[in-house]
N, C-alpha and C positions, 0 to 999 in steps of 0.2 A: 504493500500500500504506500509506504514512504517513497520507494523508488518511483512509483507511478506519479505521486504527487509532485515530487521535485522535478521529474522529467517534463511534466505538463507545464509547470511554472517556467522552467528554462525555455521551453518551446515558445511560450507566450512572449518572453523577452526577445528571443531571436527574431520572431515575426515582427515585433515592434521596431527592432533596430534596423531591419532591412527595408522597411516600407517608407522611410523618410528620415531626414536628419533634424527636422525642426523639433520633433517631440521625442527624440531618442532618449530612452531610459537606461541608465546604467544599473545593472543588477547589484553592483557593489554599493550603490548609494541609495538603496530603497529597502524599506520593510515590506515584505510581501505578505498581505493578509489572506489567510485561507478560510477563516470562519469569523462571522460577526454575530454577536449575541447582544440583544437589547433587553434590559430589565428595568423595573421600577421598584425602588426601595426607599421607604420613608419619604415619599413625595419627591424623590429625586430620580432622574433618568440616569441609568448606569450602563455604559458601553463596555463590552468585552471584545477584544480582538485577538484572534489567534494568529501568530506570526510564524512563518517558516524560518527556522534558525539556520542561516547559511553563513559560510566563512568567506574569506576574500576571493576564493576561487570560484564561488558560485555553487559549490557542492554542499550538501547537507552536512551538519555537524556529525562527527563520528561518535563512538561510544562514550567519549569523554564529556559530552554535553547533551542538553535537551534538544530534541529535533524540532519541537514546536513549543513556543512560549506564548502565554496568555497575559495580556496587559489590560487593565481595567481603569476606568475613571468615571466619576459622576458629576452631575450638575443639576441646577434647577430646571433645565430644559435640554433638548438635544444639542443645541448650538453650544451651550456652556459645557456639556459633557464631552463633546467632541474636541473643544478647545483644550480642556484639561487633559484629554487623552493625548492630543498632539504634543503637549508639553512633556510627556513621558517617553516619547520616541526620540532616538538619537538621529533618525533619518526620516525623510518623508515616507508616507505609506503609499502602497500601490494596491488598489481595490480590484483591478482587472482579473486577478486570479482567485478571488473569493468564490467559494463553491456553495456555501449554505448560509442563510440568514435565519437565526433562531430568535424567536420572540417569546418571552415568558408570558404566562397568563396574568401575572401581576401587571404587565404593561398592556396587553390586549384587552383585558377586562376594563381598563381605564380609557385607553384610546389607541387606535391602530393607524389612524390616518396621518398623524404628524410625521412619523418616521417614514411611512410609505411616500409621502410627498417629498421628503428629503431624498429618499432613494430615487425618485423620479427625476429630481433636479440634479443629482450627482452625475455629471457627464462621464466620469471615468469609472463609475460603478458597473460591474458586469450585470447586464439586464437579464441574462438567463439563469441567474442564481436561483437555487431552490429555497423556498421559504417553509419553515415548520414552526410549530409552537411547542412549548413544554410547560409542565406544572412543576418540574424539579428545580432545585437550586442550580444556578449557573456553575458553581464550583463542582457539583456532583456530575454535571454533564461533561465538563472538560476533564474531570478526573479519569474518565474512561479512556480518553485519548492519551493522557499523560502516562497511564499505567502501561499502555502498549507501545508507546512511542509513535503513535499514528496521529494524523490530523483528525480532530473530531468531525470537522465538516466533510472531509473526504470519506470518512467512514459512513456518515449519514447518507451522503450522496450515493455511494455504492450500494448501500442497503436498500434504499428506496428504488434505485434503478433495477435491482434484482427483483423486488416485489412487483414493480410495474411490468417487467417482462413476463412474470408469472400470472399476471392478472389479479393481483391480491392487494392493490392499493389504488386509490383515486388521486391522481396528481394533476395539478394545473401549474403552468409557469407563473412566475411572479408578475410578469407583464399582464397576465389575465386578471390578476387581483387588482392591478392598477386600473384596468378598464372597468371592472365592476365598481370600484370605489368612485369612479367618475360618472357613473350612470345614475339615472333618476331612482332606480330601484337597486339597492346594493345588498346582496345576500350571497354568501359563498362559504365553503369549508376549507380549512387548512389542515394538513396532516399533523398529528401530534406525536411527539417522541418522549420516551421516559426511560429512566435507568431501571433495568430489570435484570437482576442476577448478574451484576458486574458487566453488563453490556447495555447498549442503547437499542431500544426496540420501538416499533410502531405501536402506539397505544390507542389510536382512534383519530378523532377529528375535532377541531375547534370550529364552532359555528359563529360566523361573523355576520352581523346585521348592522347596517349603517356605519358607524365609526368605531365599533368595539365588538368583542366577543360576548355572546349572550348564553352560551352553553357548550356542551361537548357531547360527542357521540362516542361511547366507549367501543373498543375493538370488538368485544363480544357481541355488539349489536350492529355491526357494520356489514354483515353478509347481504342483507337486502339492498343496502346502498350500493355495494359492489355489483350485484346482479343487475341493478337498474341503471348504473351509470358507467361502469367500466366495460369498454368495448370487448376486451379479451378476458372477461371475468372467468376464473377457473377455481372452483371451490369444491371441497369434499364434504359430504354429509354421511352420517350413519343413521339409518332409519330401521325401525322394527317392522317386520312383515311376517305374519303367521307366527311361526315358532322361532324365527331367527332374526339376526341383525344383518343388514347389508350396507356395505360402504360403497358409496357411489360418487363419481366425479361429475360435476355439473359445469358445463362450458357454455358461455354465451355465444350465440350464433346469429343474432339479429335483434334489432330494436326499432320499433316504429311507433312514434307518438303522433296521434292525430288530434289536433285541437279542434274544438267546435265552438261556434258562437251563434246562438239562436235565441231570439227574444231577449236580447241584452244579457244573456246568461252564458258563462264560460264553462266548458267541460272538456275532459280529455279521455281518449281511449288509448291505452298503452298496451301494445302487443309485443310480447317477448318470446323469442325462440331460443331453445336450449338443446344441447346434445348431452345425453345422460349415459354414462358408462358404469355398469355394475362391475366394480373392481374385485371385491371378495366378500365373503360372509363368515359367520362363525359356525357354519354347518360343516359336518364331516364329509358331506358330499356336495361341494359347492357347484358342481356342474349340473346338478339336477334342477335347472331352471328352465321350465318349458315356456312356451309362448304365453300361456294363461298367467303363470306366475310373474313373468316379465311385465306383462300389462298391469298387473296388480301393483308391482313395485313402482312402475311409472306413475300410476295414479297417486300413490302415497307421497312420492317425492315431489310431484307437482303441487300437492297440497302444502307441503312444507315450504317450497320455494315461494308460492304465492303468499303464504302467511308472512314470510320474512319481508317480502317486498311491500305488502300492504302495511306492515308494522313500520317500515321506514317512511312510507307516505304519511301515516298517522302521526308519527313523531315530528315530521317536518311541518304538517299543517296544524296540529293541535298542541304539541308540546313546545316546540321552538317557534311556531307560527312564522316560519321563515322559509322562503323558497330557494333552498340550496340544491334542489333537484333540477333546476334549469327549465322549469315549465314556462317561466316568463319568456325565455328566449324562443321556445317552441311556438308559443302563441304569437309573439311579436313577428316571427318569421312568416306566419300565415296570415295574420290580421294586423299589419302595422298601423293602419289608421285607427282601428278600434282600440288597439293597445294604448295608444297615446291618450285616449279618453278615460282609461280605467285607472283606479287607484289600487295597484296590485297588492300593496301592503294590507289593505282593508278586505279585499275579496278573496285572497289566496286561501285562507284557512277553511273556506266553505266551498271551494271548487270541487265538484265531483271528478274523481280520477279513477277510471275503471280499468282494471288490470286483467289481461288475458294471457295465459301461459300455454305455449305449444312446445312439444318436445319430441325428439326421437330417442329411442333407448336401445342399447345393445350391451352385450356382455364383453368384458375384457378377456385377458388371457387367464381364464379360470382353469385350474388343474385339480382333478379329483384323484388323489393318490390311492384311495380305497376302492376305486371303481372296479378293479379286477381282483379284489381281495376275496379269498374263499373263507366262508364262515362255517 
């Protein structure tokens, strides 16, 4: 991980140096920021910046020193906190290599707009940076990286990329959050991270409405959200059927949202298609799944899937009363003129959203070791 981080950082500087002479940056004269964390403590804004510790040759420090160093400073506002932070650096900072922006819930529960506006205005800030939230103390988050000698930001970036490839997390670029905050109706979710058994793990989502977070979606309640919003959603379930338990893999295969507007009333029909694979069971004869039993398993898993998705919709409409499911975008795309006349904040929680589940089911590589056994 460290070699990858330093190699990427060096590549950035090489590209900068060969594209022109006016803004050439000398790696020896810059503090390279890899992770940014913003917290709020005792009515002060506190900034933490993780720096790649390099020697004069541009190589990472060897075993004799720390490979990444965290510097912090606070102030009554972001401007003051940043000024106090700059006074602690021996050289100017370079933000173009920063991979992850971490916002604590102490900050986002109070205000999320101020720092995002600074982020938007910072010309040298890397705009493709990943944004996450955390409920944990900043020191506990950075301690994980310090213990392994890795960048905390690079670790979180690699972990979320792996989850995204597997269809197990809902991600949006930070630029998308900036667009949401600029729109008339602003509601979205940001992945949350927490320290779990001496590592950093995805723990759910923070719900943002307007200028701050209003709640959270724990990881254990996120299956319906993933099935509804993640294009390549890929989840495992274990369901009881007759006298056994069956473990099945559910993969998203298609999603069609149909907005309707009749008699000044908004409604949605959501049609979802899934592929279901029976992976294994607790039966001694797992291959004894005939067509009738397979149909029965399919009926049961469709009930579970629909229940999870409808639970996600209920939480969005009735618990958080916030449209982080993107229904406003779907409706605006089909009825732009009508959308401008609606107060989405007031009507969203009562909009009928009808869910239909369609699936195809098959068995995986089931093996029955007792099939030819003589009794």
